[in-house]
LOMIRO-557827 format. One record per residue (C-alpha): x, y, z. Coordinates in steps of 0.5 Angstrom, whole numbers, padded with zeros to 4 digits, always signed. Each point is the difference from the previous one (the first is absolute). Last residue first. Layout:
N
XYZ...
//
This chain:
90
-0044+0009-0081+0003-0004-0005+0006-0004+0002+0003-0004-0006-0002-0007-0002-0001+0002-0008+0004+0007-0001-0003+0006+0003+0004+0000+0006+0006-0001-0004-0001+0005-0005-0001+0005+0006+0006-0002+0003+0004+0001-0007-0004+0007+0000+0002+0002+0007+0008-0002-0001+0000+0004-0007-0003+0006+0004+0005+0000+0006+0004+0006-0002-0006+0005-0003-0005-0003+0005+0004+0001+0006+0002+0007-0002-0007+0002-0001-0002-0003+0007+0006+0004+0003-0002+0007-0003-0007-0001+0002+0002-0002+0007+0005+0006+0000-0006+0005-0002-0005-0004+0006+0005+0001+0005+0000-0006+0004+0005-0004-0004-0003-0006-0003+0002-0007+0004-0005-0005-0004-0006-0003+0003-0004-0004-0005-0007+0003-0002-0001-0006-0005+0005-0005-0002+0001-0005-0006-0005+0000-0005+0001+0008-0002+0005+0002+0006-0002+0006+0005+0005+0004+0003-0002+0004+0006+0000+0008+0003-0005+0001+0005-0006+0004+0001-0005-0005-0003+0002+0001-0007+0008+0002+0000+0002-0003-0006+0005-0004-0003-0002-0005-0006+0003-0006-0003-0001-0004-0007-0006+0004-0003-0002-0003-0007+0000+0003-0007-0003-0004-0005+0001-0006-0005-0002-0005+0006+0006-0005-0002+0005+0006-0002-0001+0004+0006+0001+0007+0000+0003+0002+0006-0002+0005+0005+0004+0002+0006-0004+0005+0005+0000+0006+0004-0005+0003+0005+0000+0006+0004-0003+0003+0007+0000+0007+0003+0006+0004-0003+0000+0007+0002+0000+0006-0004-0007+0002+0003-0003-0007-0001+0003-0005-0005-0003-0006-0002+0004-0004-0004
//
């Protein structure tokens, strides 16, 4: 998080998963404000995907954290499917 004078300017939050095949932690989904706009990046699936984040940076960060908590298993399964032979790799 980047904070100036008590105001949240930019942030990033990501879901990581310990991939048993690679025997290491990999990032699966990341939300951040790089480039000035909040967006989602998905490892092997999509880069800079627009999502309906709240305009207020603090609310957007909370929304992203909540989404990662609630959808973690789905995101991991979609990552695993994309990583599998014949899956989409980007």
